[in-house]
N, C-alpha and C positions, 0 to 999 in steps of 0.2 A: 433692658430698660429702652425703650426705644429712642434713638440718635437720628431721625428720618434728613433727608435732605430738605433745604429750607430756600426756596429762591429768594433770590436777591436782584433788584432792580436800583438802577444810580440816577440821580440829576433828574432830567426832564424825561428819560425814562418815567421814574418812578413816578413823576407829578401826573404822565399824560397817562398811568391805571389807576389814578385817583378821580382825574378828571371827567366832570358833568355826573357825579354821584353823590345824590343827596343824604344829608343825616351821617357828623362825623361827632366824635365824642374827644376832645383835644384836652390832654393831662398836657403841664407844667414837672416837667422832674429835675432831680439833683443827683449826680451821679460820680462817682471816682473812677470809670472807667473811660477809655479814649473814647470820644463821642467824632462821629463821623463829619466830615466838612460841609460834605453836601445831603440832600436828600437821600434817603434809602429806603425802598419797600419792601418789603418781606411777609413772606404767609409762612405762620408757623402754626402747628398744629390745629390746622383748618380756619384759622384767623389771619388777618391781613393787619399789616400795623406800616404807619410809616413814621421811621424817626425821620424829623426834621433837624437839617445838620447845623452844625455850629461854627456860625464862618462869620468873618466881617466883612459888607457892600458900604465901601465909605463911612460914610459917620453912623450907619446901621450895623448894628452889631445882634444879628441872628441866635435864639439862643435856643437850648435841646428842648425840646418836647416832642410827643409821641400822639399820632391819631389811629384811630380804631373806628370802620364803618360800626353806625349806633342809632338805633329807631328812638328818636325822642323819649318813647313810652316806656323804651329799657336802660337806660340809661346806667344803672345800677348794674347790671349783668353784664354792659358792655366794662363797665369799672373795675369789675371782679377779675376779669379776664386781661384787665392790661396793669392789675396787682400781678396777678401771678407771670403773665410774660416777663415785668420787670425781676421780677424773685431770681426767675431762672434766667435770663438773660445777663444782670447783674453777678450770682455766684459764676458762672459761665466763663465770663470776663476776670475773673478774679477780685469783683469788687462789691459795688452796689449801685440799685437804681432803683432813684424811690421817688414818688408821685407827691405834689406840694400843692398840687391841685387841679380841678378840671373844669371843663368847659363843654358846652356841646353848641354845636353850628350846624347850620343846613351844608357850608362848605367848610373845606379844609382849612383850618386858618394855623396863624402862628398864636400861640399864648405862654403868657410865663404870670409867677403870681410875685417875682421878685425875689420869691426864698430860692436861691440856686448857689451852688460855688462853682467858680468858674472852671469850666470842665477842660481836662487834657482833651486837646484837638488831633485828631488820627490823621498821618501822616497823609498826604494823597487825596485824590477824592473818589477812586473805587478800590479802598484797602477795607473797610468794615467789612468784616467777616462774621457773622452767627451761624455758619451752617454747621448741619448734624448738633446743634441744642438740644438738649436732654428734655422728652416729653414727659410732665409728672403727671403720672394718674391715682399715685394712692397718696389720698386725700392727707395721712399722716405725716409724709413727707414734702406735701403742699405747704401743712402749717411752720412743720420745723424750716425750709424755707423763708418764710415769711417774716418769724422770730429774728434769721439771721439776718434779714435784708433790714429789719431795723435794727439790729444792734450793730452792724455795720456802717448804718446811719451815722447813730448817735456816738458811736465811738470817739468824734472828735467835737461833740456837740454838747453831751452830757454823759460823761463816764457812769455814775451810778445806774441811769436807766437802759444805757447800752447792756452793765452786766447782768439786768435784770431780761433784757432779748435774749441775750446768749442763751444764759439758764434755762428759759422757757423752751429751748428747741431741745433739751434734753428732757427738762420737765416732759413736754408734752408729749414723748414717747414711751415714758416707760412709767408703770407703779413704782411708789416709791422706793422697796426695798430691791426693786430690778434698778431703778438708777440707781442705789447707792452703790449697789455690785457692778454697774456699767463703769461708774467713773471709777470705782478704786480699779479697778483692772485697764483701763483707757491712759490713767495719768502716767505711770511708766513708760505709754507710748507715745507720749509726746516728744517730740523732737527739736521744735523752736527753740531755739537757745534761751531768750528772755522768760519765757513761761519754764521752761527747766531749771534757772537759774532759778526761779522764785519758787517754786516747787521745794527745791533744795535748801534753801533758806528759811520757808518756813518748817520743812521737817529738821532740821540743826535746831531749832528751838522747841522741838517736841510736839510739833502742831499737827492735828490732824486732818493732814491739809482736805478730806474729802467733806468733813465735817466744816472745815472753818469754810468750804466755799459755798455750803448754804447757810449755817448760820450767821456768820459774819460780811455775809457778799449779799444770796439771794434774800433772805429774811429781814437782814438789816434794812437794804433798800424798800421793799416790797412795803413793811409794815411803818409804823411809827406809835405801838403800844405805851401806856405808861409804865415807864420804868423800864421798858425792852431795849434792846439791843436795835439802834440804828445809824442810818448814815447820817449824820446830821451836817446840812449841809454849811453852817457856821464852822466847823470844825475840821481843819488843816488835812489833819490826822485821819481824820474818819477818809476824806476825799483821797489822801495818798494811798490808804489801803487799798481801797476799789480800783484805782488805776494800777497799781502794782500786781493787784489779783487778777484785770482785765485779760491779762494775755492766756492763762491757763485757761479759764471759760470762755473764753474766745476759740484755743484753739480743740479746748472737748467738742463744741457744738461744731465745727467743719469738719473733724475727723468722724461723727457722729455721722455729716450728712453724706461725706467722700465714701467713708465705708461701709457703714452697717447699712445705710439707705440706699448706698450703691449709684448716687447720683457724681458724675464724672465731670469735672470744669474742660475748659478747654485743651488746659493742658496733658491732663488724663488720658481724655479722647485720644488725641495728638500719637500718646504711646499706646492703644488699646485697640482703637477701628480699625476694623478688617477692610482698608479700602475696596477691595475684591468681592466683598461679599453680593453686590446687586449680580456681580455676573455668576454667582456658583450656581442659581435657579438654571442657566441657559445650559451648563454642562452637565455630563450623566453622574452621577453620586459617586461612583467608583473611583472615575479621576479626577474629582476634587479631594478624596481620600487620600486618595494615590497623592497626587502633588501636596496635600497637606502635612502629609507623611514623611518630605522629602525627596518622593521617588520621580519618576518619569512617567510621559505618555506615548504611547507605539509610533501612532499614527495622529493625522491632524482630525480625523473624526471623529478620535476621543475626545476632543473639543466641543462636541455635539453640535449647538445651535451656534455656540462661538466661532467657530470655524467659516469663514468668510463671511461671517457679520458686517453689516454696513454700518459704521460709525461715523458722527460728527465729532470734529476736534474743534474747541476753543478754548483761547487766553480769555481764563475765569475773569471777570463777569461779562466779556463782549461777546457776542454774536459770531459763529465761525465763519472765517475769511473763507472766500468762495471755492477756493481749492482743497479745502478741508471740509466741505462737505459730502456726503454719499462717499467714504472712504472705505475700502475693502481691508477687514484684517487677514492677512493671514499668516497663518504659524510658519515658523522657522525650523524651531527646534526645542528639544525642551531635555532639562536634567534638573535633579536636584533640588526639587520642589518647583522648576521655573519653568515659563513657555516662554522662547522668545519671538514676536512678530512684528510683523511691517503691517504699518497703516499705508494702501495707494491710493492716490487720487483717483477721481474720476478719469480723469484723460491720461492716467498712468506715468505721468511728468514729475510727481512728488511723492517721494519715499521718505517715512517717515517710524522709525525703530523705537522699540519699546520692549520691556522686560516684565514678563507679569510674574511677579512669585508671589504666587500663590501658600507657600508655607507660609510666610512672613505676611500674607496681606497689603504686599504693594506694590504699587506702579511704578515704574523708571523710565522717565524717557532716555532715549542713547541717542545723543546730538551726533556723536561724533560716527556713526553708522548710517545717519540720514542725509539727505539731500536732493538734489535735483537729479533725474535720470537723463544718462548720457546717451542717444543713438536715438532720442523723439526730440519732436519739435517743442521748444519752449518758448512760451509765451510771457511777458513781463508779469502777468499775474502770477506765474507761477515762481518768476522771481521777487516780486514784493513780498506775496505770501510767506515762502519761506524762509525768508532774510528776515524778515519779521519776528516768524516764530523763533527762530534759532536765537536773535539776540535779545528776545523779550524772555526766555528762558536762559538764559546767561544773565540777566536782570532778575530770577527769582519770582518770575512771573509763573503763575497757576494753571497747568496744562488740566483740561477735562476732556474725556471722551463718554460721548450721547450715544445708546442704542434705543430706536425707536421702543416706548413704553418699559423702560427697564430705566432704575437710577442712576446718572451720570456716575463716575469712576474719574477719581480725579488721582494724579500724576504726585509722587515727591518732588517737592522744590529742590534744585540744583545749586549744588552751594559749590560754585567754579574756584578752582585750583589755579594760582597764575595768572590768572587772566584779569586782565582789568574790562569790567562790563561798557559796551558803548552805547550811546541812545538809538535806542531801534530805529526811529526814524531816519537817524543819518546816517546807519549802516544801509538803510532800506534805499534813501535818495543815493549811497554810492555805488549800492548793485547794480540800479538800474542804469546809471550814466554808464559804466563799466558794460553790462549790459547792450545798452543801445550803440557805443561804439563797437564791440564786437559784430554785432550784425550789421552795421555800414562798412566795415573790412573784410565781408565773408565776402569770397570772389565772386562773382557772375551776380 
């Protein structure tokens, strides 16, 4: 499944990106995921989306909504793309995002139907990240995600309809006999504690759980035939039964999307995504294979185009600092599926060290081996950029390396041990003051 790079712009940069463009569809949303404080522009699957931040400005509270470019004559097409986007975004972030209403306008506007829950707001103004969100190309999987979105939204609103939506995730994918076989196979693979407890409880009563979910759940919610088995809105026992069974069907629905449809959420993708995949095309196939197998490279030439490649380095999502543009990658050593290299600034004043673990698909910053070079003329810009880099990385900022015409590669977040991170700007001010004193004290 494709999990491509998703460009992000924040705040004023996001608004500048959409300024002056005519024709926008804006959808009010309700969401269980942590929503950005500030506006965020993203490009996903060839479409642009502006997520309006949820923030308080004096007496005015901005409510979450999403805008996308739309011709007035093709609003339904744009709305369909919005639904697809919210389905994937909610699932990817471990919750739901659903549309409550929409309005078309010539310019981007704030819009709300009033039908929304107060969202969780993400800490920081540049922390929202939906990068590498999967692209859904299979129509059956798209439908499953749409039903899951509905089920998660209705979970705390209307439990019987939530149950029905979760059941539709599975029912939409199988013929009847195949569905029965799939549910039977997957009931024992559920690990969520409350769902397992409910399955055990039903089985202890001699209940066929598979049949129970269909007859006393799906059919009882969907039908209201005379004398038939229904979920009576006025009978507390019926509502309690559905509520007790809801966890089972939700786990089955989620399991289908994750494992059978192969759609990763953010957590799964963090564990499985090969960060270095964009660079594989720059290296000879045999070199990639050797490193993947835990071997080593005999010489720098075995890296192909990656040897002496020109890269730009940034603290995501900010643009590269002056000294971190047009850096040269220089391999140092190789072994056990790893290539160690430095990125050297254009003026040969800053050295940043990295470990490219091809065997495990990870890129690591090596702060202890990075620094300002000795024996060369160091400028204030060198001191400022390196100090900000060092303390930002210690403070969990994401480092991203870009080679022209190649998808950026991100480094693993540093988890410092026995270190109290300092505010980067405070550290920069102190380092610059020390550097200026040393210049004044220099003889001659």
